[in-house]
N, C-alpha and C positions, 0 to 999 in steps of 0.2 A: 959463911960458912954453909956447906950443904947438909941434907940428913941422908946418911949411907943406906941406898937400898936394901931389905931385907932379899938374904941367899938363896933366889929358888932352888926347889927338890928336882932334882930331875927325874926320881922316881915316882913324882906327886901325880895324883889322875889327874888330866884338866878340867879346871871349873868352869863352870856351866855361865856366860852371859846371865847376869843378871837379867829378871824381867821390867820392862819400862812400867813405872810406876804407872798404875791402872786407876784412873779420876773414875769416880762412883758417877753412873749413869744417871742424871737427870730424871725422875717419874714425870712423865706428862699431865700437867693437873688436868683436873674435870675441864668440862668444859663449862666456859664463863659466857654469857649471853654477853653482847655488846652492852657498852654502860649506859642505863638511858637516858637520855637527855630528856630534861624538862623545860617544855617553852614556857615562856610566859603568859597566859593566860591576863590578855590586856582588857580589863574592864569597860574600854572604851564604846564598843560595842553595843554590850550592854546599856551602858550610860543611854547612848541614840535611841535605843528601845524605848526605854523607859520615857525619854522625854518627850519622845513623838507620841505616845500613850497620849501622853497627859495633856500638851498642845492640842491633840487633836478634841481629847473630851473638855480641855477648857472654849475648845470652837462651840463644843455640839449645847454645852452648858449654858453658853452664852445666847444658843438660840433660846434654847427654851426659856432664860430670863426675859428676853423683847416679846415671845411670844403671850406671856405673861399681863406685857405692858398694853401689845396691840390694840383692844377696844377701846382706851382713851386715847392713844396714836391717829387713829381713825377719826373718832370725832374731833381732836383736835385738827386732821386735816381738812377734814372740811371748813371750819372756822376759814382755815388762812384761806382756800383755794377758793372760798367765798368772795373774795377780790379777787377783781381778773387782771391783776397785775400780778399775783402771784402765780400764776396757772402755768403748771412745770410739774413732770409727772416725778418729780425727786421732791417734790415739796415738800416739808414737815417731817423729815425724814427722823426716822430714831436714832438720839444720839449715841446708840450702843451700837449702831452700825461702825461709828467711827471708829469704834476698836474692832472691831468682827472681821474687817478688812484687815486690817496688819499682822493678827493672831492668825487669821486665815494663812496667810503669806507664810507666815515661821510655821506654823502646823506641818504645810506642803513640804515646807524645806528639810524639816526634818525626819517625815515620813522617806522622802527621795534620798535620803541622807542614809536612813538605817536599810531602804533596799538596794542602795548599792554597796555597801556593807558586804550585805549577803550575796550579792550577787559576784562580790571578789573572793568571798571567804568557798565559792562553789569554784570558782578559776582556780584556786590557789590548790587545790583537791585535785586539777587535773582534769574538770569535768566541765559539761558545757552548760550554762544555765538554759539557751534557749530563749526565745523570744526578741522582741527588739533590741536592739542595744541601747543602753543607758535608755531607757524608755521612761523612766523614772522621772525624769527631767525633761523632758519635750514632749511627754505626751497628754499631758492634763492641756498644754495650748493651742492644738492642734483642732480645728471647729471641726464639729460632726464629728470625727474619728478619736475624740475626748471620750466620749460616751463607751469605745472597748479597748482602747490602746493602754494605760495606765492597768485595768485588768489582766491584760494578757500580760505583763511586766511583772507585776505580783502574782499569777500563776505559774512563771517560768520558776522563779527563784523560791516560790514554798513549795513546789511538784513534791510530795511523800510527806511533808512535814505538816502541814492546813487543809483540810477535808477540802473538797470544792463544795459542799453544801454552806461552809464558814465564808468560803469567798465569794459565794454569786450570793448571799445574804447580807453581805459588807456591800458591794455592788448595784446591787441592786436600790436597795434603798438609797445610796448615796445619788446614784443617777437622780429616783424618785425626787430627792433634795432641792436635787438643780435646779429638775423641771417645775416643781413648786416655785422655787424662789423666786425664777424669771416670772411665774404666771401672779405674782403678788403686784407687779408691775402693771399687768393690763388694765384694772379696775382705772388708774391715776389716768389714762388714755381716754377709756371710755367714756369718762364721769366727766371731762370739760370740752366746751368747743371752743377748738384751739384757736377758731377763727375770730372767733369775739374775745375767749379768755373767761368766760361764762363757766361756773359752774351748775352744768344743766342736769344731771344725773348723780345726786350723791349719793343714793340707795346703792352705786354701784360701787360704792367704795368698802362696803358692808361684806364683803366676799375677799376682802382682804383678812380680816381674824380667820376664815376656819380653815385656808390655804397657810397663814402663817403659822397656826398650829398642824398640821398636816408636816409642812416640812420640818420645822423643828423635831418632831418625833419622829419623822423617818432618818433626821441627821441624827438621835438620840440612838437609835436602834445598829444603825450603820455603824455608829462608833463602837458598838459593842461588840460588835462582829471583830470590826476591824481591832479590838483591843487585844481579843479572841484569834487572830491570825498572827500580831506581831509577836505574843506568848509564846502561842506551839512552834514559831519556826524559829525563834530566836533560842527554847530551850534542845530545838532540836539542833541548832546548828553549834551551841554550848559541846552537846551530848558528842557530837564528830570530834571538833574540833579535840576533845577531851581523851577521845579512842584513838583518832589516828594521825596525835601528835601533830595535827594542823596549827595554822594561826588562831592567835585566841578568838572568843568569840564573846 
């Protein structure tokens, strides 16, 4: 059943159509900065820096310990070389040298790994580190050039983070240690007549004592400079990562 419509008054004024419903306008929100994405800052590079410092320091400490025993070692070497059958420049080697070799290799690996992490962080920021590519891994083994290449690599990745004076202090004393280490082998060659195997000049071995001490002290000083280089560079890279939101360092 339909509902009857209300009769319209022919004399009534026409009614204006109702306006459409006006929806309240949304007030634009104030400017909101884009959400800050927190980048996880891995502690791995910092850990590498710590272990590189520790292992290189252990090598320097072992050098000083070896220097304290060099006098007794030279006396023992004279006794060993008195027998012509023992004529060898490597006779009477200090047992600590058996430990220093693997320890030095491990310290080189950790230092090269730290240098490569710094280089990677620089590249991730869109910058060019410069220097020979990946020289921290191969520059130590190039004859003659190994006196220059590692320094160039370190200078490239630490520019603006560690002073040139610290870098030069590290590298000059380290090269001095290298030279003195090889120089300690010379007396073993000059003290022995290898045609007969006889120890003809035992006093020539005495120079090994001051050479060993000089090398150990040079390495210790070099490590102090290196520790400063690692510390300053790592701190600068961590600050850059926190400021620019780059990869954690």
